Each structure stands twice: as structure tokens, then as C-alpha cells.
C-alpha positions as CSV (number, residue, x, y, z in Angstrom):
1,M,-21.6,-19.0,-44.9
2,D,-18.0,-19.3,-43.5
3,D,-16.8,-17.7,-40.2
4,K,-15.2,-14.7,-41.9
5,L,-18.3,-13.8,-43.7
6,K,-20.4,-14.2,-40.6
7,S,-18.0,-12.0,-38.7
8,A,-18.0,-9.3,-41.4
9,K,-21.8,-9.3,-41.5
10,L,-22.0,-9.0,-37.7
11,F,-19.6,-6.1,-37.4
12,S,-21.1,-4.3,-40.4
13,E,-24.2,-3.8,-38.3
14,F,-22.3,-1.7,-35.9
15,P,-20.7,1.3,-37.7
16,P,-17.6,2.8,-36.2
17,V,-18.1,5.6,-33.7
18,T,-15.5,8.4,-33.7
19,T,-14.0,9.9,-30.5
20,K,-15.7,13.2,-31.5
21,Q,-19.1,11.5,-31.5
22,W,-18.4,9.9,-28.1
23,E,-17.4,13.2,-26.7
24,E,-20.5,15.0,-28.0
25,K,-22.7,12.3,-26.5
26,I,-20.9,12.6,-23.1
27,I,-21.1,16.3,-23.0
28,A,-24.8,16.1,-23.8
29,D,-25.4,13.6,-21.0
30,L,-23.5,15.8,-18.5
31,K,-26.2,18.5,-19.0
32,G,-23.8,21.3,-18.3
33,A,-21.8,19.7,-15.5
34,D,-18.0,20.2,-15.5
35,Y,-16.3,17.5,-17.6
36,E,-13.1,17.7,-15.7
37,K,-14.6,17.5,-12.3
38,K,-17.1,14.8,-13.1
39,L,-15.1,12.4,-15.3
40,I,-11.3,13.1,-14.9
41,W,-9.7,11.1,-12.1
42,K,-6.9,13.1,-10.6
43,T,-4.7,10.6,-8.8
44,T,-2.4,11.2,-5.8
45,E,0.5,11.0,-8.3
46,G,-0.8,14.0,-10.2
47,I,-1.9,11.9,-13.2
48,N,-5.1,12.8,-14.9
49,V,-6.9,9.6,-15.9
50,R,-9.5,9.9,-18.6
51,P,-12.9,8.1,-18.4
52,Y,-12.1,6.0,-21.5
53,Y,-9.2,5.2,-23.9
54,R,-9.3,4.1,-27.5
55,A,-6.9,2.4,-30.0
56,E,-5.8,5.8,-31.2
57,D,-4.3,6.5,-27.7
58,L,-1.7,3.8,-28.3
59,E,-0.3,5.2,-31.5
60,Q,2.5,7.1,-29.8
61,L,3.7,4.2,-27.7
62,E,6.8,2.9,-29.4
63,Y,7.3,-0.2,-27.3
64,L,4.0,-1.9,-28.0
65,N,5.3,-4.2,-30.7
66,V,8.4,-5.2,-28.8
67,P,8.1,-8.8,-27.5
68,P,8.8,-9.7,-23.9
69,S,12.4,-10.1,-22.8
70,E,13.6,-7.5,-25.3
71,F,14.6,-3.9,-24.7
72,P,13.0,-1.8,-23.2
73,F,11.5,-4.7,-21.3
74,V,8.1,-3.1,-20.5
75,R,6.4,-6.4,-21.3
76,N,8.7,-8.5,-19.1
77,T,12.3,-9.4,-18.8
78,K,11.5,-13.1,-19.3
79,T,9.8,-15.1,-22.0
80,N,7.4,-16.5,-19.3
81,N,5.5,-14.9,-16.4
82,N,6.9,-17.2,-13.7
83,W,7.7,-15.6,-10.4
84,E,9.3,-17.0,-7.2
85,I,7.0,-17.6,-4.3
86,R,9.0,-16.2,-1.4
87,Q,8.3,-16.3,2.4
88,D,10.2,-13.9,4.7
89,I,10.9,-15.1,8.2
90,E,11.1,-12.6,11.1
91,E,12.6,-15.1,13.6
92,T,16.3,-14.3,14.2
93,N,17.4,-17.4,16.1
94,P,19.1,-19.7,13.4
95,G,17.6,-22.9,14.7
96,R,14.0,-21.7,15.0
97,A,14.2,-19.8,11.7
98,N,15.5,-23.0,10.0
99,E,12.5,-25.0,11.3
100,T,10.1,-22.5,9.9
101,A,12.0,-22.3,6.5
102,V,12.1,-26.1,6.0
103,D,8.3,-26.3,6.7
104,A,7.6,-23.4,4.3
105,V,9.6,-25.1,1.5
106,A,7.7,-28.3,2.1
107,R,4.4,-26.3,1.8
108,G,5.3,-24.5,-1.5
109,A,7.7,-21.7,-0.8
110,E,10.3,-21.4,-3.5
111,G,12.4,-18.8,-1.8
112,I,13.1,-17.9,1.8
113,G,14.0,-14.5,3.3
114,F,16.1,-14.8,6.4
115,N,16.8,-12.1,9.1
116,A,20.5,-12.6,9.5
117,K,20.8,-10.5,12.6
118,E,22.2,-13.4,14.7
119,I,24.5,-14.9,12.1
120,Y,28.0,-14.4,13.5
121,N,30.0,-17.3,12.2
122,A,30.0,-20.4,9.9
123,E,28.3,-22.6,12.4
124,D,25.4,-20.2,12.8
125,L,24.9,-20.1,9.0
126,K,25.1,-23.9,8.8
127,V,22.3,-24.2,11.3
128,L,20.2,-21.7,9.5
129,L,20.6,-23.5,6.1
130,Q,20.5,-27.1,7.2
131,N,18.1,-29.4,5.2
132,I,17.6,-26.7,2.6
133,D,18.7,-27.5,-1.0
134,L,20.4,-24.3,-2.1
135,T,20.3,-25.4,-5.7
136,V,16.5,-25.5,-5.6
137,T,15.4,-22.9,-3.0
138,S,16.7,-19.4,-3.3
139,I,17.8,-17.7,-0.1
140,H,17.7,-14.0,0.8
141,F,19.3,-12.2,3.7
142,T,18.3,-9.0,5.5
143,S,19.6,-7.2,8.6
144,A,23.1,-8.8,8.6
145,V,25.7,-7.6,11.1
146,S,28.1,-7.4,8.2
147,F,27.1,-8.3,4.7
148,S,30.7,-8.6,3.7
149,L,31.2,-11.2,6.4
150,L,27.9,-12.9,5.5
151,C,29.1,-13.1,1.9
152,D,32.3,-14.8,3.0
153,L,30.4,-17.2,5.2
154,L,27.9,-18.1,2.4
155,I,30.7,-18.7,-0.1
156,H,32.4,-21.0,2.4
157,E,29.1,-22.9,3.1
158,V,28.5,-23.5,-0.6
159,E,32.1,-24.8,-1.0
160,E,31.6,-27.0,2.1
161,Q,28.5,-28.5,0.6
162,K,30.3,-29.1,-2.7
163,I,27.4,-27.9,-4.8
164,D,27.3,-26.1,-8.1
165,A,27.6,-22.4,-7.1
166,S,26.1,-21.2,-10.3
167,K,22.8,-22.8,-9.2
168,V,22.6,-20.9,-5.9
169,K,20.2,-18.0,-6.2
170,G,19.3,-15.3,-3.8
171,S,20.1,-11.8,-2.6
172,F,21.6,-9.6,0.1
173,N,19.5,-6.7,1.3
174,F,22.6,-4.5,1.3
175,D,21.3,-0.9,0.9
176,P,23.3,1.8,2.8
177,L,21.5,4.6,0.9
178,T,18.1,3.6,2.3
179,Y,19.8,3.1,5.7
180,F,21.0,6.7,5.5
181,L,17.5,7.9,4.6
182,M,15.9,5.9,7.4
183,Y,18.4,6.8,10.1
184,A,19.7,10.1,8.9
185,K,23.2,8.7,8.9
186,F,25.5,6.1,7.2
187,Y,26.2,3.2,9.5
188,K,29.9,3.8,8.9
189,S,30.6,6.3,6.2
190,A,29.5,6.8,2.6
191,E,32.9,5.9,1.3
192,N,33.2,2.8,3.4
193,N,29.7,1.6,2.4
194,F,30.4,2.0,-1.3
195,N,33.8,0.3,-0.9
196,E,32.0,-2.6,0.8
197,A,29.5,-2.8,-2.0
198,A,32.3,-3.0,-4.6
199,D,34.0,-5.6,-2.5
200,I,30.9,-7.8,-2.2
201,I,30.1,-7.5,-6.0
202,K,33.6,-8.7,-6.8
203,K,33.3,-11.7,-4.5
204,I,29.8,-12.6,-5.7
205,Q,30.7,-12.1,-9.4
206,K,33.3,-14.9,-9.1
207,S,31.8,-17.3,-6.5
208,L,28.0,-16.8,-6.4
209,P,27.0,-15.4,-9.8
210,G,23.2,-16.0,-9.2
211,F,23.1,-13.6,-6.2
212,Y,21.9,-10.0,-6.1
213,T,24.2,-7.9,-4.0
214,I,22.4,-4.5,-3.7
215,T,18.8,-4.1,-2.9
216,I,16.8,-0.9,-3.7
217,N,14.2,-0.8,-1.0
218,G,11.5,1.2,-2.7
219,H,8.8,-0.2,-0.4
220,Y,10.1,2.0,2.4
221,F,9.0,5.0,0.4
222,H,5.6,3.4,-0.2
223,N,5.2,2.5,3.5
224,A,6.0,6.1,4.5
225,G,3.0,7.2,2.5
226,A,4.7,8.1,-0.9
227,S,2.8,8.1,-4.1
228,I,3.6,5.5,-6.9
229,V,5.6,8.2,-8.8
230,Q,7.7,9.1,-5.7
231,E,8.3,5.4,-4.9
232,L,9.6,4.7,-8.4
233,A,11.5,8.0,-8.9
234,F,13.4,7.9,-5.5
235,G,14.0,4.2,-5.9
236,L,15.5,4.7,-9.4
237,A,17.5,7.7,-8.2
238,S,19.0,5.5,-5.4
239,A,19.9,2.8,-7.9
240,N,21.5,5.3,-10.3
241,E,23.6,6.6,-7.4
242,Y,25.0,3.1,-6.9
243,L,25.7,2.8,-10.6
244,A,27.4,6.2,-10.7
245,K,29.5,5.7,-7.6
246,L,30.5,2.1,-8.3
247,T,31.4,2.6,-12.0
248,G,33.4,5.6,-10.8
249,E,35.4,3.2,-8.6
250,G,36.5,1.1,-11.5
251,L,33.7,-1.4,-11.9
252,I,31.9,-1.6,-15.3
253,V,28.1,-1.2,-15.6
254,D,27.8,-4.9,-16.6
255,E,29.2,-5.9,-13.3
256,V,27.0,-3.6,-11.2
257,A,23.5,-3.3,-12.8
258,P,22.8,-7.1,-12.9
259,K,23.6,-7.3,-9.2
260,I,20.8,-4.8,-8.3
261,Q,17.4,-6.0,-7.1
262,F,14.4,-3.6,-6.7
263,V,11.8,-4.1,-3.9
264,F,8.5,-2.4,-4.5
265,S,5.4,-2.4,-2.4
266,I,2.1,-3.2,-4.2
267,G,-0.9,-1.3,-3.0
268,S,-4.6,-1.7,-3.6
269,N,-4.8,0.6,-6.6
270,Y,-5.2,-2.5,-8.9
271,F,-4.5,-1.2,-12.4
272,M,-2.0,1.5,-11.3
273,E,0.1,-1.1,-9.6
274,I,0.2,-3.3,-12.7
275,A,1.3,-0.3,-14.7
276,K,3.8,0.6,-12.1
277,L,5.9,-2.5,-12.6
278,R,5.8,-2.2,-16.4
279,A,6.9,1.5,-16.2
280,V,9.8,0.9,-13.9
281,R,11.3,-1.8,-16.2
282,L,11.1,0.8,-19.1
283,L,12.8,3.5,-17.0
284,W,15.6,1.3,-15.6
285,A,16.4,0.1,-19.0
286,K,16.7,3.7,-20.3
287,I,18.9,4.7,-17.3
288,V,21.3,1.7,-17.6
289,E,21.5,2.3,-21.4
290,Q,23.2,5.6,-20.7
291,Y,26.1,3.7,-19.2
292,N,26.7,1.8,-22.5
293,P,26.5,-1.7,-21.2
294,K,28.0,-4.5,-23.4
295,S,25.1,-6.9,-22.7
296,P,21.4,-6.0,-23.1
297,D,20.7,-8.3,-20.1
298,S,22.4,-5.6,-18.0
299,M,19.4,-3.4,-18.6
300,K,16.9,-5.9,-17.2
301,C,15.2,-4.9,-13.9
302,F,14.7,-7.6,-11.3
303,I,11.7,-6.8,-9.2
304,H,10.7,-8.3,-5.9
305,A,7.1,-7.3,-5.0
306,V,5.9,-7.1,-1.4
307,T,2.2,-6.5,-0.5
308,S,1.6,-3.1,1.1
309,E,1.8,-2.4,4.8
310,W,0.6,1.2,4.5
311,N,-3.0,0.2,3.8
312,K,-3.4,-2.6,6.3
313,S,-5.7,-2.3,9.3
314,T,-5.8,-3.5,12.9
315,Y,-9.6,-3.7,12.9
316,D,-11.4,-6.1,10.6
317,L,-8.2,-8.0,10.1
318,Y,-9.6,-10.4,7.6
319,V,-10.2,-7.6,5.1
320,N,-6.3,-7.6,4.9
321,M,-6.6,-11.0,3.2
322,L,-8.6,-9.4,0.4
323,R,-6.2,-6.5,0.1
324,N,-3.3,-8.9,-0.1
325,T,-5.0,-11.0,-2.8
326,T,-5.7,-8.1,-5.1
327,E,-2.2,-6.8,-4.5
328,A,-0.6,-10.2,-5.3
329,M,-2.6,-10.3,-8.5
330,S,-1.4,-6.9,-9.5
331,A,2.2,-8.0,-8.9
332,A,1.8,-11.2,-10.9
333,I,0.1,-9.5,-13.8
334,G,2.6,-6.7,-13.8
335,G,5.4,-9.3,-14.2
336,C,7.3,-9.3,-10.9
337,D,10.2,-11.7,-10.6
338,S,9.6,-12.7,-7.0
339,M,6.9,-11.9,-4.4
340,T,6.3,-11.8,-0.7
341,V,2.7,-11.7,0.6
342,N,2.8,-10.3,4.1
343,T,0.7,-11.9,6.8
344,F,-2.8,-10.4,7.2
345,D,-2.4,-9.9,11.0
346,N,1.1,-8.4,11.1
347,T,-0.4,-5.1,12.3
348,I,-1.1,-6.7,15.7
349,K,1.4,-9.6,16.2
350,K,4.2,-11.7,14.8
351,P,3.1,-14.3,12.2
352,D,1.9,-17.7,13.3
353,E,1.4,-20.9,11.3
354,F,-2.1,-19.9,10.1
355,S,-1.2,-16.4,8.9
356,E,2.0,-17.7,7.2
357,R,0.1,-20.4,5.5
358,N,-2.6,-18.0,4.3
359,A,0.0,-15.6,2.9
360,R,1.8,-18.4,1.1
361,N,-1.4,-20.0,-0.2
362,T,-2.5,-16.7,-1.8
363,Q,0.4,-17.0,-4.2
364,L,0.0,-20.8,-4.7
365,V,-3.6,-20.3,-5.7
366,L,-2.7,-17.5,-8.2
367,K,0.1,-19.7,-9.6
368,K,-1.0,-23.3,-9.4
369,E,-4.8,-22.9,-9.8
370,S,-5.2,-19.6,-11.7
371,Y,-2.1,-20.1,-13.9
372,L,-1.1,-16.4,-13.9
373,D,2.4,-17.6,-14.5
374,N,1.5,-19.0,-17.9
375,V,0.8,-15.8,-19.8
376,V,3.5,-13.2,-20.4
377,D,2.2,-9.6,-19.9
378,P,-1.5,-10.4,-19.8
379,S,-2.3,-6.7,-19.7
380,A,-0.6,-6.0,-23.1
381,G,-2.6,-4.0,-25.5
382,S,-5.1,-2.8,-22.9
383,Y,-5.8,0.8,-23.8
384,Y,-6.2,1.8,-20.2
385,I,-3.1,0.0,-18.7
386,E,-0.8,0.9,-21.6
387,N,-1.7,4.6,-21.1
388,L,-1.3,4.3,-17.3
389,T,2.1,2.8,-17.9
390,D,3.1,5.7,-20.1
391,S,1.7,8.3,-17.7
392,I,3.5,6.8,-14.7
393,A,6.7,6.5,-16.7
394,E,6.5,10.2,-17.8
395,A,5.7,11.5,-14.3
396,T,8.4,9.4,-12.7
397,W,11.0,10.4,-15.2
398,K,10.3,14.1,-14.5
399,L,10.7,13.6,-10.7
400,F,13.8,11.5,-11.3
401,L,15.4,14.3,-13.4
402,D,14.5,16.8,-10.7
403,V,16.5,14.6,-8.2
404,E,19.5,14.4,-10.6
405,D,19.4,18.1,-11.2
406,I,19.7,18.7,-7.5
407,G,22.8,16.5,-7.3
408,G,21.6,12.9,-7.0
409,F,20.1,10.8,-4.3
410,I,22.5,11.5,-1.4
411,K,22.2,15.3,-2.0
412,V,18.4,15.3,-2.0
413,A,18.4,13.0,1.1
414,E,20.7,15.3,3.0
415,S,18.7,18.3,2.0
416,G,15.4,16.8,3.3
417,F,13.8,17.0,-0.2
418,I,12.7,13.3,-0.2
419,K,11.2,13.5,3.3
420,T,9.5,16.8,2.6
421,E,8.0,15.7,-0.7
422,I,6.7,12.4,0.8
423,E,5.2,14.3,3.8
424,K,3.3,16.5,1.4
425,T,1.8,13.4,-0.1
426,C,1.1,12.0,3.3
427,Q,-0.8,15.1,4.3
428,K,-3.1,14.8,1.3
429,R,-3.6,11.1,1.8
430,D,-4.3,11.5,5.5
431,L,-6.9,14.2,4.7
432,D,-8.5,11.9,2.1
433,I,-8.8,9.2,4.8
434,A,-10.1,11.6,7.4
435,M,-12.7,12.9,5.0
436,R,-13.5,9.4,3.8
437,R,-12.6,10.2,0.2
438,Q,-10.4,7.1,0.6
439,I,-12.0,4.2,2.4
440,I,-10.2,1.8,4.7
441,L,-13.0,-0.7,5.2
442,G,-13.7,-1.5,8.9
443,T,-11.6,1.5,10.0
444,N,-13.1,4.8,8.7
445,Q,-16.2,3.2,7.2
446,Y,-18.4,0.2,8.1
447,P,-16.7,-0.6,11.4
448,N,-17.5,-3.8,13.2
449,L,-19.1,-2.3,16.3
450,N,-18.6,-5.5,18.4
451,E,-14.9,-5.8,17.7
452,S,-12.3,-5.3,20.4
453,M,-8.6,-5.4,19.5
454,L,-6.7,-4.0,22.5
455,D,-6.3,-7.3,24.2
456,K,-5.2,-9.1,21.0
457,M,-2.2,-6.8,20.3
458,T,1.4,-7.8,21.1
459,P,4.3,-5.4,21.2
460,H,6.0,-4.5,17.9
461,A,9.1,-2.4,17.2
462,D,8.0,1.2,16.5
463,L,9.5,2.1,13.2
464,N,8.4,5.7,13.6
465,K,11.2,6.1,16.2
466,L,14.0,4.8,14.0
467,G,14.9,7.7,11.8
468,A,14.1,10.4,9.4
469,L,11.7,8.7,7.0
470,K,8.8,7.6,9.1
471,Q,7.0,4.3,8.3
472,Y,3.3,4.4,9.2
473,R,-0.1,3.1,8.2
474,G,-2.9,5.2,6.8
475,A,-5.3,3.6,9.4
476,G,-3.1,4.4,12.3
477,A,-4.8,7.7,13.5
478,F,-8.3,6.1,13.5
479,E,-7.0,3.0,15.2
480,A,-5.5,5.1,17.9
481,L,-8.8,6.8,18.6
482,R,-10.7,3.5,18.8
483,L,-8.0,1.8,20.9
484,S,-8.1,4.7,23.3
485,T,-11.9,4.2,23.7
486,E,-11.2,0.5,24.6
487,A,-8.5,1.6,27.1
488,F,-10.9,4.2,28.6
489,E,-13.5,1.4,29.1
490,N,-10.9,-1.0,30.5
491,D,-9.9,1.6,33.1
492,G,-13.4,1.4,34.6
493,H,-15.1,4.2,32.7
494,K,-18.5,3.9,30.9
495,R,-18.1,3.3,27.2
496,P,-19.3,6.5,25.4
497,A,-22.8,6.0,24.0
498,V,-24.6,7.6,21.1
499,F,-28.4,7.6,21.0
500,L,-30.1,7.7,17.6
501,F,-33.2,9.9,17.8
502,T,-34.9,8.6,14.7
503,F,-38.1,10.4,13.6
504,G,-40.3,11.1,10.7
505,H,-39.5,10.4,7.0
506,L,-38.6,6.7,6.8
507,A,-36.0,6.8,4.0
508,M,-34.2,9.8,5.3
509,R,-34.1,8.7,8.9
510,K,-32.8,5.2,7.9
511,A,-30.1,6.8,5.7
512,R,-28.9,9.2,8.4
513,E,-29.2,6.4,11.0
514,G,-26.7,4.3,9.0
515,F,-24.5,7.3,8.4
516,T,-24.3,8.1,12.1
517,T,-23.7,4.5,13.1
518,N,-20.7,4.4,10.8
519,F,-19.6,7.8,11.9
520,F,-19.4,7.2,15.7
521,G,-18.7,3.5,15.3
522,C,-15.3,4.4,13.9
523,A,-14.3,5.6,17.4
524,G,-15.7,2.5,19.1
525,Y,-18.7,4.3,20.7
526,K,-21.8,2.3,21.7
527,I,-24.6,2.9,19.3
528,I,-28.2,2.9,20.7
529,D,-30.4,2.4,17.7
530,N,-34.2,2.9,17.4
531,T,-36.9,2.0,15.0
532,G,-38.4,5.5,15.0
533,F,-40.5,7.5,17.4
534,K,-44.0,8.6,16.8
535,T,-43.8,11.7,19.0
536,V,-41.0,14.0,20.1
537,E,-41.9,13.3,23.7
538,D,-41.4,9.5,23.3
539,G,-38.0,10.1,21.8
540,V,-36.9,12.4,24.5
541,A,-38.0,10.0,27.2
542,A,-36.1,7.2,25.6
543,A,-33.0,9.3,25.1
544,I,-33.0,10.4,28.8
545,K,-33.5,6.8,30.0
546,S,-30.6,5.6,27.8
547,E,-28.1,7.9,29.7
548,A,-26.3,8.4,26.4
549,D,-23.5,11.0,26.1
550,I,-24.5,12.1,22.6
551,I,-28.0,12.4,21.0
552,V,-28.1,12.4,17.2
553,F,-31.2,13.6,15.5
554,C,-31.9,11.5,12.3
555,S,-34.7,12.8,10.1
556,S,-35.2,14.9,7.0
557,D,-34.2,18.5,6.8
558,D,-37.8,19.6,6.4
559,E,-38.8,17.9,9.7
560,Y,-35.8,19.2,11.7
561,I,-37.4,22.6,12.2
562,D,-40.3,21.1,14.2
563,L,-38.4,18.3,15.8
564,V,-35.1,19.6,17.0
565,P,-35.9,22.9,18.9
566,K,-38.6,21.2,20.9
567,A,-36.4,18.1,21.7
568,C,-33.4,20.2,22.5
569,K,-35.3,22.3,25.1
570,M,-36.4,19.1,27.0
571,L,-33.1,17.3,26.7
572,K,-31.0,20.2,27.8
573,K,-33.3,20.8,30.8
574,S,-32.8,17.2,31.8
575,N,-29.0,17.2,31.3
576,P,-27.3,20.5,30.3
577,D,-24.0,18.7,29.5
578,I,-25.5,16.3,27.0
579,R,-24.2,16.8,23.4
580,L,-26.9,17.3,20.8
581,V,-26.0,16.6,17.1
582,V,-27.9,16.8,13.9
583,A,-27.2,14.3,11.1
584,G,-27.1,16.3,7.9
585,N,-26.2,19.7,6.7
586,P,-29.5,21.8,6.6
587,V,-27.8,25.0,5.5
588,Q,-30.9,27.2,5.8
589,L,-31.6,26.0,9.3
590,I,-28.2,25.8,10.9
591,D,-28.3,29.2,12.8
592,I,-31.8,28.5,14.1
593,L,-30.9,25.0,15.2
594,K,-27.8,26.2,17.0
595,Q,-29.8,28.8,18.9
596,S,-32.2,26.1,20.0
597,G,-29.3,24.1,21.6
598,V,-27.7,21.9,18.8
599,D,-24.0,21.5,19.4
600,D,-22.8,20.0,16.2
601,F,-23.7,18.8,12.7
602,I,-22.2,15.7,11.0
603,H,-22.4,15.0,7.3
604,V,-20.4,13.7,4.4
605,R,-18.2,16.8,4.3
606,S,-17.3,16.5,7.9
607,N,-13.7,15.7,8.8
608,L,-14.4,12.4,10.5
609,L,-11.0,12.2,12.3
610,D,-11.1,15.7,13.7
611,T,-14.7,15.5,14.7
612,L,-14.2,12.2,16.6
613,G,-11.0,13.6,18.2
614,K,-13.1,16.6,19.5
615,Y,-15.6,14.2,21.1
616,H,-12.8,12.2,22.6
617,V,-11.4,15.4,24.3
618,W,-14.9,16.4,25.5
619,M,-15.4,13.1,27.2
620,G,-11.9,13.0,28.7
621,I,-10.7,10.0,26.7
622,I,-7.7,11.8,25.4
């Protein structure tokens, strides 16, 4: 029997199952539970994700049979999946930055991002670029004093080196619109900035054709707490503003669009982030198409991916390595053109040799050992990812059109629309973290109780003070609580202590003991655990001896009625100021337990952040 016959026989044993049959089975298994609430995932972006997708869900997607590198470029703008491994260097001193760059290139970096803050003349640039082969290693510049001046200096340097200018690749992070959004002002004027953009494009077009002139810094939206849809829609609106203004100044779209680079953050929502990069290529192609470009290449979207800063934590720093790895995978599978993996410890200090090497090696492993660069669009045909791509594109397009209807990016930025919309998302995300619907491991769940970070932190610039669109991290509020506990202890006070009064039913007391440890451990409180007391009197005696500030009863709801009133009476008599807490939500007993002396109840529906803040105030920590 040949292979075809074997295959036919095998699959004939499994008759096809229709969607109707699947749905009937699911509804039966739900036993009356709400289908929407149980199985439909409602994302932060407002997208409803179904529990499963089938081949029939791909029928309406027109781009599926379009190969990579062809319009609308969903599947990639290239015929391969190669991306540039880029390392960004914070150091502003030209000599020291050059040393770091040369070492990074020797260790596998293919592109270098320089902070050009201290580049004032040709000599400064020469020092910065010495021993770097500009025909092999791409160079990218941020924070220049004047990008127009820097452009002139770079053109001069390339001419001085007598190298083929067409082989020099890189970018300028010239983005006056994001500057306006971040600082609530243009650094000169809108007219001046657009004139400067046009001037640089003309220079670059002739002398450095491989350079991107304008950067769309979508990652600032992400790191302000925006959703994926907001990051893409506002980023595309910004790019469209550049197209409209500069083509209105006499440039043609084929001169402007190919000189725009997009920078997007990649978060930990693995499949959504893959779909995000696919969706933005589709939308950018559709936008540029409306300007009637002469070349289809003008509709290609160049994407630089940067691992998220919003979801990184100060506590349990090494978890950031895992977050960076999954984010880098999403970026690679999604088809980014270049990528920066941030250092895992940048929440507490500037990068050092180890953290830079770790960040660089994350990409090297994905590229040189996992060969993710060898397969174009590896997610193609996935029912789930293809539908996510379509859903993100549809939601993004709707918000993009809302921005355009208001009058474009500058108008909505001036009106405060962008800031307001992102802050609405922030409030929801902050609440999800406070309620532990979104977990930041080591911060609002499973904290390392023995970890101390206050003495390991070095001063960083506070981006929250820089302008209108605030940059922050989701873990920040919890970290502030825990750092204040450390500071309180460093000032000579006793570290707040929580005594676990474990009693009765083994499984329930162990579960609530673990819950309480995680709960108060997130504030850095000392946890005094116990194996379980045989009598109430034994537990009370141990609790009093511990001199703990908070006593938490950990048992089953059925046993609380006998345990808690008796223990409360004895404990309050010994120390009227002690806080008595019940782990759980025994609804029928709450009034009785409160009357007996219980001060609080903690459970899965508690707002963790608010509750810990309340205890901080009570103990005089804040």
C-alpha cells in the first residue's frame, strides 16, 4: 500500500466535524454557563478572541495567497526573514561609546544605535565611528543636537573615508511629532521641523540612499500604557501626517515613504505581538497606496522592534530575561527588519557588560541556533494568528480613521485626545494589575520574600517629568510600596510582620497560607509561617510572642465561626492595636466576625494595591 492510500485510510477513520457540532458539544459541556463570559477573551484592545478558529474563518482574508515581499506585504516585505541584530548604546561620550560599539560588533551586533547628544563637529563623529566598517555595520542616531547638522557631518565622514555611500545603512531618530507629544511643544516650530525633515530627505536621497530619515516612535505609546491598537493607530497617524505635510511641500511620496522607519515595542502577549507586526505592514501599504506611489517598494514598512519596558520589573530581575526572550521571538516570527533587546536590569541601572551580552545573545540564539531567520512568515496559515492579524488591522483602522476625522495627528495631540485615550487604557491595565487579573511575576504575585533592591538601584532620568505623555511601568506602583517598606526598615523601624494563624482543615489552611504569603509579601512584609496549631490557645500564645503587626487567620470558612471570635477576644485583650485579618470571603459570617474584632478580609477579589496601601498608612510607612 503506497503512502497516499495509507493516508487516505487513516483520515477516513476520522470523519469531519462541523462547526455546528463543535458548538453543540461546547454548549453541552458548559452546562448552562455563559458562553461569552467563559470562553470569549476580551482583550485590552477591545478585540473578542474566540476559543477556537477553523479553516472557514480564513475564507474572507484576501491576502493569504499573496507571497512575501508583494503587496500588501502582510507576510513580509522581504523574501527571507533576516533581521538586523542591533545594540543601542546609552553612553554619550564619543570615545567611550565607540569602545562599547566596537566590542559589540565583535560579539555579534550587526547594527549600533548611538546617542548623538555630544556630537558637535566632524571630529566628534570621527571618534564615535572609528574602527567601525560603515559598509558592514549599520549605524543609527538618536538625541542629536541637530539632525540636519548630523546629516552633514555623516555625509562628510563617508566622503572622507572614500567608501561606497550606497552601502552605508542606518537611520536618524528624527521625529518632531513625537517630541511634540512628549513635551507638549515643538522644539522650534511645526513649520521649521517639517522644513528640516524635507531638507534632510533631499540630502539623504542623494548622498546616503540607505538611510532612514524619519522615525515613528510607536514604542512611546506602548511604554505609556497604550494598547496594541492605540500604538499602531497613533503611530500610523503620525506617519501619515509626515506624508501629507511633506508631499504638500513639493516632495513626492516615493521620496518620503521609503525614508520612514517605524519603531514598535513588543510586549509579552506572544501571539498578539506577532499579529501586530503583520497588521501594521498591511495598513501602511494601504495608506501609502492612496498617495499613488510609482514604485510598490514605497509601500513597504520598515519595522524596528524593541522589547517592552512597560512590563519589566525591579524585583525578580531575572524574570525580565524570560520576558525579553518571548518578546524577541514574537518580533522575529512577526517579521521585524531590525531588533533591539533591552537589558534585563535597565529598571535599576545603566547596562553593564553582562546585561548587554545577555541582551545581544538572546537574538544570536534565536538567529544563529534556532534559525528563525530562515523561514519567511512562519505563522502563515495559522487560523488563530491570521484572524488576530485581521482583527487588529480592523480595530486599528477604525481608530486611525477617527484620528483623521478629527484633523490628523497634530490636531488630536493638541486636543489631548491621544493622552486621554491612552490614560483610559492605563487605568484599566493598572486595575487589572492591582486585582491580579494581570500577573507581573515577582511583583504582584509570587514575590521573592528575601529580596532587597533599594541598595542596588542607581539614579535614572525620570521620564514622567518630561512632558505630556507619561512613560511608566505597570509594576511601578507595587515597587514603590515595597521600596518604601525597605526604606522604612533602613530608617531604623521594625519591618512589618504578618503572623499566619493556621488552624484546622489541612488543604484549606495551606491554600490560604500560600495566598496570604503572596499577598503581604508583595509589600515586603515579614511573613511568620506556622505548621498549624492544635488549639486556639496555642495559636494565640504564639501570635502574641511573635509581636507581629498583623495576624491572619488561615482556615476553612466552616471553622472560622469557632476559631476567630475566641482568638480575637484574646488577641485584642493583649494588644488592642493589632490588626486581625481573615483569609477568605465567608459571606455569611462577615458581620459576625467583624463584631468579634476582625478588621479586614483578604481574598481573590481584593484590590491588592489599595489594600497594601491601606496597611502602609496604618503602620506609618507612607
